[in-house]
N, C-alpha and C positions, 0 to 999 in steps of 0.2 A: 504494500500500500504506500504510494508516494503522495506526499502532501506538502504544503507550504505553511509557514507560521510566522507571526510577528506580534509585537505588542508595543504599546505606547505610541500609537500613531498621533495622538494629540492634535487632531484637526488637519493633518497633512494628507487629506483624502485624495487629491489629484496626484500627488507624488506617489501615494500608495498604488493608484491605478497604473501609473507608469511602470512600476516595479513588479507588479503581479504577473504570474504566468496564468493566463485564463484557462489553460488546460488542466490545472491542478486544483484540487480542493484546498481550502484555506481555513486555518485556525487563527482567530484574532483574539488575543488574550488580554484585553482590557486597557484602560486609560485611553479611551477613544476621543474624548473631548480635549480641546485646548482651552482650559480655563485661563491660564496665563503662561506664556513662555518667559521664563525668568531671564533669558538671555536678551530678549528684545522688548519685553514688557507688553507684547501683543497678545491678545486673546479675547474671549467673549466676555470676560469680566468687565472690560472697558465699555461694553454696550449696556451694562446694567448699573454699574457703580461709578460715580464721578471720580475723576482722576485724583482729586485731593484726598478722597477717602481711601483709594487704593494705596496712595503714598503713605498714609497713616498706618495701614496694616503692614506694609512692607517694612516701614521704619521700626514698628513694634517688633516684628519678627527678627529683624537684624540686631536690634539693641537690647530687647527684653525677652526674646524667646517665644516659642509657639503658644504657650499658655496665655500671655498677654496679647499676642497677635490674634488668637482665637476670640478673646474678649472684645477686641477692637472690631474684628470681622462680624461678630454678633451685633455690635452696635450699628455698623454701617450697612449690614445686609440682612442677617437673620431676623432682626427685629423690624424689618420693613416688608410687610406682605406684598406691597406693590412691586418691589424689586425682585422678590422671590418669584412672583408670577411672571414677570418679564423674563427672568432667567430661564424658567421652564419653557417659555415660548422659543427663546433663542436656542436652547439645547435641542428641542424637537426639530428645529430647522437644520441644525448641524447634523443630527443623526440621520435625517432624511437624505442629506447630501452624502453622508458616508454610505448609506445603504445603496445609493445609486451607483457606486463604484465597485461594489463587492460582487464577486462571482456568485452565481446561484448556489453553488455548493460551498457555502461558508458557514462556519460555526463561530459564535461570538460569546466572549465573556465580558463582564464589566470589572473595572478597576476602581480604585478609591476616588478618582475624580469624576466618575460617571454617575448619572442619575439612572439607577436601574430600571425604574418603572417607565421612564420616558424612552430609554433605549429599547426596552422590549416592545413598547407600542410602535416604534419606528421600524422594527424589523419583522420580516415574515416569521411565522412560527417555527419554520424549519431551521432558522439560523440561531435561535436562542438556545443557550446552554445553561440551564439552571443547575444548582448544586445536585450532585448525584452521579450515578453511573449511566452513561449513554452508549448506544451502539451505533457505529459509524463505519461504513465500508469494511465490515468484518472485524473492526477493532472495538474493544471495550475501553471507554475513556472515562476516567474519574475526574470530576470537575468541582472546583471550589472557587467561587467568585469573590471579588472584593479583597479587603485586607482587614486584619485586626489593627488595634492601635500600634503606632510605631513612633520612634523618638521625636520626629518633627511633624507629626500629623496635625491637621487643622480641622478635624471634624467634618470631612468632606462626605458627600452622599453615599459613596460605595464603601465606607469604612464601617466595620461592625465592632462590637465589643469583643474582648478577648474570649469570653465564654462562648459567644455566638459563633465566632470563627472556629474555635477548637471543636465545638459540637458539630459543625458542618463537616470538618475533616473526619472526625470519628464516626459520623453517621454514614460515611461511604461504606465502611464495613465489609468490603470484599475486594478481591484483586482485580486489577485492570491492566491492559497493555500499556496505557498511557495515562499519566497524571497531568492535568492542565490546571494551572492556577495563575493568578496575577502576581501573588506574593511569593517571595523566595523561601526556600527551606533554610533552616539555621545550620548551614555548613560553612566552613572557612572560605571567606571571600565572596560569598553569595550575596550578602546584604550590604556591602560597603561600596559607596560611589566614590571613585578615585578623583573625579573632577571637583565635586563639592567637598570632598574629604570628610565624609561623615557616614555613620551607620544609618541606613534607612530602614532597618528592621528585617526580621526573618522569623520563621515559624519553626519551633521545636516539634509541634504536633505534626507538621508535614514530614519531618524527618522520621517520626514514629511510624507514620503510614508507609513511607518508603522502606523502612527496615522490616516492617511486618509483611508487606504484600509484594515488594520487589517488582514494580512495573519495569518494563523494558526502557521506558523513556519518561522523563519529567520535564515539561516545558513551563516557563514562567517569564515574567517581565518585571516591571516596577523599578528596577535599578537601571538607570539610563547609561551609566558608565561603570560597569561592574569591574571589580578587581579580578574576578574570575568568570569568564563567559561560560566555561564548560568544565564539568568535573564528573566523577563517578562515585557512586555509593553502592558497594557490592557490584551487582550486575546491572544497576540502573544508571543510564546515561542521563545527566542533568544539564540542561542548556537554558541560559538566559537568552530569549529571543527579543528582548525589549530595546528601548531607545530609538524606535524607528524614526521619529520626527527629527532626531539629531544626527543619526547615522542611518540613512535609508537603506535597509538591508532586509531581504526576505530570506528566511532560513528554509531549506528544503530537506525533507526527511523521507526515508524509505523504511517503513516499519512493517514487518511481517507479523501477523497476529500469532499470539501464543495460545489462543483458545479455539477449540477445545484441545485436550491432549497435550498440553505443554509439558516440558520437562524442566525440572529445577536443576 
């Protein structure tokens, strides 16, 4: 089974179209919206929140940390129902644009910056990948969307509590050929971004799943500039396919199903 995968498109939908192989199925592993590109300060936030309020949040984040920044963001956005309503309209527009460039044979996850309900509404049913075990081209795919809290999180829509995230992983409860997540496993180098020089978080519960069920392949994103793009855990190949907006690359895989009759 040959397929392509990437994550962290962050609004670069036309660039994605240019890089896709239309002959191959696609796995899109979350962070589909571009809320704000911190390199250029461009993003859909500018359509919703005045520039002076954006500057306040960024300054708070840089000088006082994510907790104060989140309090400021709540003041300038979360406490404004009109701004939230406009944000939902803008996100729906962006997701419709994204859907228009995707191959018909695409499966999509959401990341921490995504609005899950708006994303699902914009996609055909066949493209949505809720948490759980899915069957796709003879493969069994274990899926966990979104993220738990991480060191610099800002309470974004696709973020869950630690308990919710861990429960979603544990609820998978069975082996799969392929584990697809947005968030990385807690393995050396997997959760560290070398450009911003900080830990962006990783999940020990994902490692527990990998150790118990030993899928052939684990794909994830979230870390745009990973210290380690690829590693192994036992017989599982683990690959960060993220950072597409900043390094437009599509990863291609050829995975033969292990089910039924697989051998350990």
